[in-house]
C-alpha positions as CSV (number, residue, x, y, z in Angstrom):
1,M,34.6,22.9,8.4
2,A,36.7,22.4,11.5
3,Q,38.6,19.1,10.9
4,R,39.9,17.1,13.8
5,E,42.9,14.7,13.7
6,W,41.7,11.3,14.8
7,P,44.0,9.3,17.1
8,R,45.8,6.6,15.2
9,T,44.4,4.0,17.6
10,L,40.9,4.7,16.2
11,F,39.8,2.9,13.0
12,V,38.6,5.4,10.4
13,S,37.3,4.3,7.0
14,L,35.6,7.5,5.7
15,A,37.0,10.1,3.4
16,I,36.2,13.8,3.6
17,L,36.3,15.2,0.1
18,T,35.9,18.9,-0.9
19,S,34.0,19.8,-4.0
20,C,34.8,22.8,-6.4
21,T,32.3,24.8,-4.4
22,G,34.3,24.4,-1.2
23,Q,31.6,22.3,0.4
24,A,32.6,19.1,2.3
25,Q,31.4,15.9,0.8
26,W,31.3,13.0,3.3
27,V,32.1,9.7,1.7
28,F,32.8,6.2,3.2
29,E,35.5,4.1,1.5
30,G,36.7,0.6,1.9
31,D,35.3,-2.8,2.8
32,T,35.8,-2.9,6.5
33,S,33.1,-2.2,9.1
34,A,34.0,-0.8,12.6
35,T,33.9,-3.3,15.4
36,W,31.8,-2.6,18.5
37,Q,35.0,-1.6,20.4
38,Q,36.1,0.7,17.6
39,A,32.7,2.3,17.3
40,I,32.4,3.1,21.0
41,H,36.0,4.5,21.1
42,R,35.2,6.8,18.2
43,Y,32.0,8.1,19.8
44,A,33.9,8.5,23.1
45,F,36.5,10.6,21.2
46,L,33.8,12.8,19.7
47,D,32.3,13.2,23.2
48,S,35.7,14.3,24.5
49,I,36.2,17.1,21.9
50,H,32.7,18.4,21.3
51,G,30.5,20.1,23.9
52,G,27.4,19.3,21.9
53,A,27.8,15.5,22.1
54,K,27.6,13.0,24.9
55,L,28.1,9.2,25.1
56,T,26.0,7.5,27.8
57,T,25.1,4.0,28.8
58,I,21.4,3.1,28.8
59,G,21.5,-0.6,29.8
60,H,22.9,-3.9,29.0
61,D,22.9,-6.7,26.5
62,D,21.9,-10.2,27.6
63,D,25.6,-11.0,27.9
64,G,26.3,-8.1,30.2
65,H,28.0,-5.7,27.8
66,P,26.8,-2.1,28.0
67,I,24.4,-0.6,25.4
68,H,25.3,3.0,24.6
69,L,23.5,6.0,23.5
70,F,25.3,8.9,21.7
71,I,23.4,12.2,21.9
72,L,23.9,15.2,19.6
73,S,22.0,18.2,21.0
74,D,23.9,21.4,20.0
75,G,23.8,23.0,23.5
76,S,20.4,22.0,24.6
77,G,21.5,19.5,27.2
78,F,21.4,15.8,27.2
79,T,18.1,14.8,28.7
80,P,14.7,14.4,27.1
81,D,13.3,17.2,29.2
82,S,16.1,19.8,28.4
83,I,15.9,18.9,24.7
84,R,12.1,19.3,24.6
85,A,12.3,22.5,26.6
86,A,14.6,23.8,23.9
87,G,11.8,23.2,21.4
88,K,13.5,20.4,19.5
89,N,12.2,17.2,18.0
90,I,14.1,13.9,18.4
91,L,15.5,11.6,15.7
92,W,16.4,8.2,17.2
93,V,18.8,5.9,15.2
94,T,19.2,2.2,16.2
95,N,22.1,0.4,14.6
96,G,23.2,-3.2,14.7
97,I,19.9,-4.8,15.7
98,H,21.1,-7.3,13.1
99,P,24.9,-7.0,13.4
100,G,25.4,-9.0,10.1
101,E,23.9,-5.9,8.5
102,P,26.3,-3.3,9.7
103,D,25.9,-0.5,7.2
104,G,24.2,1.8,9.7
105,I,27.0,1.4,12.2
106,D,29.5,3.0,9.9
107,A,26.9,5.5,8.4
108,S,26.0,6.8,11.9
109,L,29.7,7.3,12.8
110,M,30.0,9.4,9.6
111,L,26.7,11.2,10.4
112,A,27.9,12.1,14.0
113,Q,31.2,13.4,12.8
114,A,29.7,15.3,9.9
115,L,27.1,17.0,12.1
116,L,29.7,17.9,14.7
117,E,32.6,19.0,12.5
118,S,30.8,20.7,9.5
119,D,29.6,24.3,10.1
120,Q,27.2,23.9,7.3
121,L,25.6,20.6,8.5
122,M,25.6,21.6,12.2
123,G,22.5,23.7,11.3
124,L,20.5,20.5,11.1
125,L,20.7,20.3,14.9
126,V,18.9,23.6,15.4
127,N,15.4,22.0,15.4
128,T,16.3,18.4,16.0
129,A,18.4,16.4,18.5
130,V,19.8,13.1,17.3
131,C,20.1,10.0,19.5
132,I,22.2,7.2,18.1
133,V,22.5,3.7,19.5
134,P,25.9,2.8,18.1
135,V,25.3,-1.0,18.3
136,Y,22.1,-2.4,19.9
137,N,22.9,-6.1,19.6
138,V,26.3,-6.0,21.2
139,S,26.7,-9.7,21.8
140,G,25.7,-10.4,18.2
141,S,28.2,-7.8,17.0
142,L,31.0,-9.5,19.0
143,N,30.1,-12.8,17.4
144,R,32.1,-11.7,14.3
145,G,32.7,-13.7,11.1
146,S,32.6,-13.6,7.4
147,F,30.1,-16.4,6.4
148,S,26.7,-16.0,8.1
149,R,25.4,-13.7,5.3
150,A,25.8,-15.9,2.3
151,N,24.4,-13.4,-0.2
152,Q,25.9,-10.2,1.1
153,N,28.5,-8.2,-0.8
154,G,30.8,-7.1,2.1
155,P,32.1,-6.1,4.5
156,R,34.9,-8.4,5.1
157,E,33.7,-9.2,8.6
158,Y,30.4,-8.6,10.4
159,G,28.4,-9.7,13.4
160,F,25.7,-12.4,13.8
161,R,21.9,-11.8,13.7
162,G,21.1,-13.5,17.0
163,N,22.1,-12.1,20.3
164,A,23.7,-14.0,23.2
165,K,20.3,-15.8,23.9
166,Y,20.0,-16.5,20.1
167,L,17.1,-14.1,19.8
168,D,16.3,-12.0,16.8
169,L,15.9,-8.6,18.5
170,N,13.7,-7.2,15.7
171,R,11.1,-9.8,16.7
172,D,11.3,-8.9,20.4
173,F,9.6,-5.5,20.8
174,M,6.3,-6.9,22.2
175,K,7.3,-10.1,24.1
176,M,10.6,-8.5,25.3
177,D,12.4,-11.7,26.2
178,S,15.9,-10.0,26.0
179,E,17.6,-7.7,28.3
180,N,18.3,-5.7,25.2
181,A,14.6,-5.1,24.6
182,H,14.1,-4.0,28.3
183,T,16.9,-1.5,27.8
184,L,15.7,-0.1,24.5
185,V,12.0,0.1,25.3
186,A,12.7,1.8,28.6
187,A,14.9,4.3,26.7
188,L,12.3,4.9,24.0
189,T,9.7,5.5,26.7
190,A,11.9,8.1,28.4
191,W,13.0,9.9,25.2
192,D,9.8,9.4,23.1
193,P,11.4,10.2,19.8
194,D,9.4,11.6,17.0
195,I,11.0,9.5,14.3
196,Y,12.6,6.1,15.1
197,F,15.1,5.1,12.4
198,E,16.6,1.6,12.2
199,T,19.4,0.5,9.8
200,H,19.3,-2.8,7.9
201,V,20.4,-4.6,4.7
202,S,17.8,-6.1,2.5
203,D,17.9,-9.6,0.9
204,G,15.7,-10.7,-2.0
205,A,15.4,-10.0,-5.7
206,D,18.1,-8.2,-7.6
207,H,17.3,-4.7,-9.0
208,Q,18.9,-1.3,-9.7
209,Y,17.9,0.3,-6.4
210,I,20.7,0.9,-3.8
211,M,18.1,1.6,-1.0
212,A,14.6,0.3,0.0
213,L,12.7,2.5,2.4
214,M,10.4,0.9,4.9
215,A,8.1,3.1,6.9
216,T,5.5,2.3,9.5
217,Q,2.6,0.9,7.7
218,K,0.6,4.0,6.8
219,D,-2.8,2.6,7.6
220,K,-1.8,1.9,11.1
221,L,-0.9,5.4,12.1
222,A,-3.4,7.9,13.4
223,K,-4.4,10.1,10.5
224,P,-2.6,13.3,11.4
225,L,0.7,11.5,11.7
226,G,0.1,9.2,8.7
227,D,-0.6,12.3,6.6
228,F,2.7,13.9,7.7
229,M,4.6,10.7,6.9
230,T,3.1,10.1,3.5
231,G,2.7,13.7,2.5
232,T,5.8,15.4,3.8
233,L,8.5,13.0,5.2
234,I,8.6,10.3,2.6
235,P,8.4,12.6,-0.4
236,G,11.2,14.6,1.2
237,Q,13.3,11.6,1.7
238,Y,12.8,10.5,-2.0
239,E,13.6,14.0,-3.2
240,W,16.9,14.0,-1.2
241,M,18.0,10.7,-2.5
242,Q,17.1,11.7,-6.0
243,R,19.3,14.8,-5.7
244,K,22.2,12.5,-4.6
245,N,21.6,10.2,-7.6
246,L,20.7,7.3,-5.3
247,L,17.9,5.1,-6.5
248,M,15.4,4.2,-3.7
249,C,12.2,2.2,-3.8
250,P,9.7,1.1,-1.2
251,Y,10.6,-1.9,0.9
252,F,8.7,-4.8,-0.6
253,E,7.9,-8.5,-0.7
254,T,7.5,-10.2,-4.0
255,T,4.1,-11.9,-4.7
256,G,5.6,-14.1,-7.5
257,A,9.0,-15.4,-8.7
258,V,10.3,-12.0,-9.8
259,P,9.4,-8.4,-8.9
260,E,7.5,-7.9,-12.2
261,D,4.9,-10.4,-11.0
262,G,3.9,-7.8,-8.4
263,L,5.1,-6.4,-5.1
264,Q,3.4,-5.8,-1.7
265,G,4.3,-3.7,1.3
266,F,5.4,-5.3,4.6
267,N,3.0,-6.0,7.4
268,D,5.0,-4.6,10.3
269,S,3.2,-6.1,13.3
270,P,4.2,-4.7,16.7
271,R,6.9,-7.4,17.2
272,Y,8.9,-5.3,14.8
273,S,10.3,-1.9,15.6
274,T,8.2,0.1,13.1
275,G,5.0,-1.6,14.2
276,H,5.9,-1.0,17.8
277,A,6.6,2.6,17.0
278,A,3.1,3.1,15.5
279,L,1.5,2.1,18.9
280,F,3.1,5.2,20.4
281,N,2.4,7.6,17.5
282,R,6.0,7.5,16.4
283,I,7.0,7.3,12.8
284,G,9.2,4.2,12.2
285,I,11.7,4.3,9.4
286,V,13.9,1.3,8.3
287,S,16.7,1.7,5.8
288,E,17.2,-1.4,3.8
289,S,20.3,-1.0,1.6
290,H,20.5,-3.7,-1.1
291,V,22.6,-6.7,-0.1
292,L,24.3,-7.2,-3.5
293,K,25.6,-3.6,-3.8
294,P,29.2,-2.9,-2.6
295,F,29.5,-2.2,1.1
296,A,30.8,1.3,0.7
297,D,28.0,2.3,-1.6
298,R,25.5,0.9,0.9
299,V,27.0,2.8,3.8
300,N,27.0,6.1,1.8
301,A,23.3,5.5,0.8
302,T,22.4,4.9,4.4
303,F,24.2,8.0,5.4
304,Q,22.4,10.1,2.8
305,L,19.0,8.7,3.9
306,L,19.7,9.7,7.4
307,M,20.7,13.2,6.2
308,G,17.5,13.4,4.1
309,T,15.4,12.5,7.1
310,L,17.1,15.1,9.2
311,A,16.6,17.7,6.5
312,V,12.9,17.1,6.4
313,M,12.7,17.3,10.2
314,D,14.7,20.6,10.1
315,Q,12.4,22.1,7.5
316,Q,9.1,21.0,9.1
317,P,9.6,21.0,12.9
318,E,6.3,22.5,13.8
319,E,4.3,20.4,11.4
320,L,5.9,17.2,12.8
321,R,5.2,18.4,16.4
322,A,1.6,19.3,15.6
323,A,1.0,16.0,13.8
324,R,2.3,14.0,16.8
325,A,0.2,16.0,19.3
326,A,-2.9,15.5,17.2
327,A,-2.2,11.8,16.9
328,Q,-1.7,11.5,20.7
329,Q,-5.0,13.2,21.3
330,A,-6.7,11.0,18.7
331,T,-5.4,7.9,20.4
332,A,-6.5,9.0,23.8
333,T,-10.1,9.8,22.7
334,A,-10.6,6.9,20.2
335,A,-13.5,4.6,20.9
336,E,-12.0,1.6,19.2
337,F,-8.8,0.3,17.5
338,G,-8.2,-2.1,14.7
339,L,-6.1,-5.2,15.3
340,N,-4.7,-8.1,13.3
341,W,-4.1,-6.2,10.0
342,R,-4.4,-8.0,6.7
343,L,-3.3,-7.0,3.2
344,D,-6.2,-5.5,1.1
345,T,-5.5,-7.4,-2.1
346,M,-8.1,-5.4,-4.0
347,A,-6.2,-2.1,-3.5
348,V,-3.7,-2.1,-6.4
349,E,-1.5,0.7,-7.7
350,S,1.1,0.9,-10.3
351,L,4.7,1.3,-9.1
352,P,7.5,2.4,-11.4
353,W,10.2,-0.2,-11.4
354,K,13.9,-0.3,-12.4
355,G,15.0,-3.9,-12.4
356,Y,17.1,-6.4,-14.4
357,A,16.0,-8.9,-16.9
358,A,15.2,-12.2,-15.2
359,L,16.4,-15.2,-17.2
360,T,15.4,-18.8,-16.5
361,E,18.1,-21.3,-17.1
362,R,19.0,-24.8,-16.0
363,S,20.8,-25.0,-12.6
364,R,24.3,-26.5,-12.7
365,V,23.6,-27.7,-9.1
366,T,20.1,-29.2,-9.2
367,G,19.5,-29.6,-12.9
368,L,16.2,-27.7,-12.4
369,P,15.2,-24.3,-13.7
370,R,16.6,-21.3,-11.8
371,I,16.4,-17.5,-12.1
372,R,19.4,-15.4,-13.0
373,Y,19.3,-11.6,-13.1
374,D,21.2,-10.1,-16.0
375,R,22.7,-6.8,-14.9
376,G,23.7,-6.2,-18.4
377,K,20.1,-5.8,-19.3
378,P,18.5,-3.2,-17.1
379,T,14.7,-2.9,-17.4
380,E,12.3,0.0,-16.7
381,T,8.6,-0.8,-16.3
382,T,5.7,-0.6,-13.9
383,V,4.6,-3.4,-11.5
384,P,1.4,-4.1,-9.5
385,W,1.9,-2.6,-6.0
386,R,-0.3,-3.5,-3.0
387,N,0.4,-1.5,0.1
388,S,-3.0,-1.0,1.9
389,Y,-3.8,-3.0,5.1
390,V,-7.1,-3.3,6.9
391,P,-7.8,-4.6,10.4
392,S,-9.5,-8.0,10.5
393,L,-10.7,-7.2,14.1
394,K,-12.0,-4.0,15.7
395,V,-12.0,-3.7,19.5
396,A,-13.9,-1.2,21.5
397,K,-11.9,0.3,24.3
398,P,-13.1,-0.6,27.8
399,K,-13.1,1.8,30.7
400,A,-10.0,0.0,32.0
401,Y,-8.1,-3.3,32.0
402,I,-7.6,-5.3,35.1
403,V,-4.4,-7.3,35.3
404,P,-4.1,-9.6,38.4
405,G,-1.0,-8.7,40.4
406,Q,0.5,-12.2,40.1
407,W,1.2,-11.8,36.4
408,R,4.3,-9.8,37.2
409,E,6.1,-10.3,33.8
410,V,3.2,-8.7,32.0
411,I,2.9,-5.8,34.4
412,Q,6.7,-5.2,34.1
413,R,6.5,-4.9,30.3
414,L,3.6,-2.6,30.6
415,R,5.5,-0.3,32.9
416,L,8.6,-0.3,30.7
417,N,6.4,0.9,27.9
418,G,5.2,3.8,30.0
419,V,1.7,2.6,30.8
420,H,-0.1,4.4,33.6
421,M,-1.5,1.9,36.1
422,E,-3.1,2.0,39.6
423,A,-2.7,-0.7,42.2
424,M,-6.0,-1.6,43.8
425,A,-5.9,-0.7,47.5
426,H,-8.5,-3.2,48.6
427,D,-10.8,-5.9,47.2
428,T,-13.5,-4.4,45.0
429,V,-16.4,-5.8,43.0
430,L,-16.5,-4.5,39.4
431,T,-18.6,-5.2,36.3
432,V,-16.2,-6.6,33.8
433,E,-16.0,-8.6,30.5
434,Q,-14.4,-11.9,31.0
435,D,-13.0,-13.9,28.0
436,S,-13.0,-17.7,27.9
437,M,-10.5,-19.0,25.4
438,G,-12.0,-21.0,22.6
439,A,-10.4,-22.5,19.6
440,F,-7.0,-21.3,18.4
441,A,-4.1,-22.6,16.3
442,T,-0.5,-22.9,17.6
443,V,2.6,-22.9,15.4
444,P,4.2,-26.3,15.1
445,M,7.8,-25.1,15.5
446,A,9.2,-22.7,18.1
447,Y,9.4,-19.1,16.8
448,E,11.8,-16.9,18.7
449,G,11.5,-19.1,21.8
450,H,7.7,-19.2,21.8
451,Y,4.9,-21.3,20.3
452,L,2.7,-18.5,19.0
453,H,-1.0,-18.8,19.1
454,R,-3.1,-17.4,16.2
455,N,-6.6,-17.3,14.9
456,I,-7.8,-17.0,18.4
457,H,-11.5,-17.2,19.3
458,V,-13.1,-16.3,22.6
459,V,-16.4,-16.3,24.4
460,R,-16.9,-13.0,26.1
461,K,-19.3,-12.6,29.1
462,R,-20.2,-9.7,31.3
463,I,-19.9,-10.6,35.0
464,R,-19.5,-9.2,38.4
465,S,-16.0,-10.0,39.5
466,T,-14.0,-9.4,42.7
467,V,-10.8,-7.5,41.9
468,H,-8.2,-8.0,44.7
469,A,-6.0,-5.7,46.5
470,G,-2.7,-5.5,44.6
471,D,-4.2,-6.1,41.2
472,V,-3.4,-3.5,38.6
473,R,-6.0,-1.3,37.0
474,I,-5.1,0.4,33.7
475,P,-7.5,3.2,32.9
476,M,-8.0,4.2,29.3
477,G,-8.0,7.7,27.8
478,R,-4.2,8.1,27.4
479,P,-1.8,8.2,24.4
480,T,-0.6,4.7,25.3
481,D,-4.1,3.2,24.7
482,R,-3.2,1.6,21.4
483,Y,-0.3,-0.2,22.9
484,V,-2.4,-1.4,25.9
485,V,-5.1,-2.7,23.6
486,E,-2.6,-4.5,21.4
487,A,-0.8,-6.1,24.3
488,L,-3.8,-7.1,26.5
489,E,-6.6,-8.0,24.1
490,S,-6.9,-11.8,24.1
491,R,-7.4,-12.1,20.3
492,S,-4.4,-9.8,19.3
493,D,-1.9,-11.4,16.9
494,D,1.0,-9.9,18.9
495,G,-0.7,-9.7,22.3
496,F,0.6,-11.4,25.5
497,F,-1.8,-14.3,25.1
498,A,-0.5,-15.0,21.6
499,W,3.1,-14.9,23.0
500,N,2.3,-17.6,25.7
501,F,2.4,-15.4,28.8
502,F,-0.9,-16.9,30.0
503,D,-0.6,-20.5,28.8
504,A,-0.9,-21.8,32.4
505,V,-4.6,-21.2,32.3
506,L,-4.9,-23.5,29.3
507,Q,-4.1,-26.6,31.4
508,Q,-6.7,-28.3,33.5
509,K,-5.2,-28.9,36.9
510,E,-7.7,-31.3,38.5
511,W,-9.3,-34.5,37.1
512,F,-11.5,-37.4,38.1
513,D,-11.5,-41.2,38.2
514,S,-14.2,-42.5,35.9
515,Y,-15.5,-45.3,38.2
516,V,-16.1,-42.7,41.0
517,F,-17.4,-39.9,38.8
518,E,-19.9,-42.1,36.9
519,D,-22.4,-42.1,39.8
520,Q,-21.9,-38.3,40.4
521,A,-22.5,-37.6,36.7
522,A,-25.7,-39.6,36.7
523,R,-27.0,-37.7,39.7
524,L,-26.0,-34.4,38.2
525,L,-27.9,-35.1,34.9
526,A,-31.0,-36.3,36.9
527,D,-31.0,-33.1,38.9
528,N,-30.4,-30.8,35.9
529,P,-32.9,-31.5,33.0
530,V,-31.5,-28.6,30.9
531,L,-27.9,-30.0,31.1
532,D,-29.2,-33.5,30.5
533,A,-31.0,-32.4,27.3
534,E,-27.9,-30.7,26.0
535,F,-25.8,-33.8,26.8
536,R,-28.3,-36.1,24.9
537,R,-28.3,-33.8,21.9
538,K,-24.5,-33.9,21.7
539,Q,-24.7,-37.7,21.9
540,V,-27.1,-37.8,18.9
541,F,-25.4,-35.3,16.7
542,D,-21.8,-36.2,17.5
543,P,-21.3,-40.0,16.7
544,S,-17.6,-40.0,17.8
545,F,-18.6,-38.4,21.1
546,A,-21.4,-41.0,21.6
547,K,-18.8,-43.8,21.3
548,D,-16.3,-42.3,23.7
549,E,-17.0,-42.9,27.4
550,E,-14.1,-40.7,28.6
551,A,-15.2,-37.8,26.4
552,Q,-18.7,-38.0,27.7
553,L,-17.7,-38.0,31.3
554,L,-15.3,-35.2,30.7
555,W,-18.0,-33.1,29.1
556,I,-20.2,-33.6,32.1
557,Y,-17.3,-32.9,34.5
558,R,-16.6,-29.6,32.7
559,H,-20.2,-28.6,33.1
560,S,-20.3,-29.6,36.8
561,P,-19.6,-27.7,40.0
562,W,-16.4,-29.7,40.4
563,M,-14.8,-28.1,37.4
564,E,-12.2,-25.5,38.3
565,P,-13.5,-22.0,37.5
566,G,-10.2,-20.6,36.1
567,Y,-9.8,-23.1,33.4
568,R,-9.2,-21.3,30.0
569,K,-10.4,-18.1,31.6
570,Y,-8.2,-15.2,30.3
571,P,-6.8,-13.5,33.4
572,V,-7.0,-9.9,32.0
573,Q,-10.5,-8.5,32.5
574,R,-12.1,-5.5,30.8
575,E,-13.9,-3.1,33.1
576,V,-17.0,-1.8,31.4
577,E,-19.0,0.2,34.0
C-alpha cells in the first residue's frame, strides 16, 4: 500500500492498521465528523496526488454553495461516455442528504482513500467507476450543531436535516423544489449509474444490528433487475458484512410497539431516492446505520457496506449490465405499469431477529407505561416480516402524452430527468383521452411545502382535441416510460397533479349573479328536457340540494354553455390513436 502524508491542515480521523498478514485494515476512529470544508479539501488533495481521481462541481445548493462530485475511474477518464466505453459499471454514492446523519461523509472519505492508496483494493475499480457526492445538502451541513438529533450517539457536531429552503431533500426527487434536486437529477441523468447508494442513520427500535439495509422495493423493479438485486447483490452484501462480523438486517418499520410484534418493509415511493431510482431501472441502496451505536462503529459499518457493494459489482459486472439492459427493454416495451403501491398484508414470512428484551415500566416523566430495552438481555427469535407490495392501480401506456407548452415547470422537470419530447410544429387535431378531476383528498397540513392530493378519482373521456404549436409531445416506447407515467398520470400518488403543479385548474374563474342567471336557467331547462330530467331527479334524491337555491343554480350553470370548459380538466392529455 502506498501511504501518503496528509497535510496538517486537513482533518483526518481514520486509522490505517496492518494485520499480521500484512494487509491494510481501514478503520475510522474518534467522535468527530468532517465538516463540508474539510471534506472538500480532502477530496481536492486526493485529486491533486492521484491521476485516477477528479473532483468536479455539478451544480449548486439553494444557498449558492457548490455541490461537488468526486470520480474514481482508474484511468478510464472522467466522463460517463469514457467510463462506459471502458466497459465499466457505475456506483453512485450520495452523502449528507440528511447532514445530521453524517456517517457516510466520513465513510466515503475513507473509501476514496482506500481505493486510491491500497494496491489490493484498487482492483475493485477495474470493472466499476465510483462517483461520490461528498455532501449533497451543503446548506444543511453548514447549519452545524449538537442537538437536532436527540436520540443519536455522536458525532459531537453534525448538520441539520433541512436545507436552506427548509426542505427535506429525500422527499424532493419527484417535485424537485430545490436547486439541489435539479443538480442531482441532472447529474444522475447524465451518468445513469447502475447502483445508487445513499448513506443515512436509522432511528427507531433498539436492537443488536449495527446496519439496516434498505433497497429499492423489489416488486417495483423490472424482473431482470429485481432478480439480480435479490438473488445476487443483496446476498453478496450480507455475506460481506457477515465476514466482517457486522450484524445487518433489512430496513424496517414496526407494526406494533416492539419489533417482535412484526416488521414490514418500507414503501419507497418516487419522492424518495430509491423509489426514484426504480423508475429508471437503477438499483437504489440506502445504508441505515443504527442511531444508538457509537459513531465510529457506524462509520466503519457504512464503509464496509460500500466495500461489499463494490465487491459484488466487481465479481458480477456482466450480470449487472445484462440485467439493466433487459430491464430497460422491458420498460420500453411494457403495455402497462402499476402505480400507488400498497403493502400485501397477506404475504408474511419469518425473519430471524436479534433484539433486546423490551421491558415495560412506569415513566419517571409522565407516570405512564414506557418501553425500555435491556441491552443486558439480548434475544434471538423470529418475527413476522411483510415485504411484498402490489399496485393499487394499473395504467395502460398511451401512444404519447401531450403537455401544453405553458406548463413550463413540468416540462423542465421532465427534461432534467432525460425524457425525450417533441415540440409540436403547428396546431394538430389528435384523438386523446382527457381526464376530468373528480373527488380527491388533500392533506390538512403542508408537507414539504405542498398540500398533497391523494385518493384521486377522475372521469376519463376520449375526445378530438386541438394540440397547439409549442405544446410538447412525449412518445412512449423508451426506457424513461415508467418515470413519465408516474409523473404525468393524474391519479399517481407522486405525480405532478398530486404535488399541486396543476392546482390552478381546480378553481372556477367565472361566476354568475343569481338574480340574472335565474331566468337563463329556466330557459335552459325548458330547451333541454334531458338536462331538466336529470336536475329534477337530483332534487328528489338529494334533500339538502333541494333546499339550497345557490347549489341548484350552480349545478345548472356547470351544465350550461356558459361554464368554462377548462374547469377541473387535467391539462395533460393521453394520445391514443
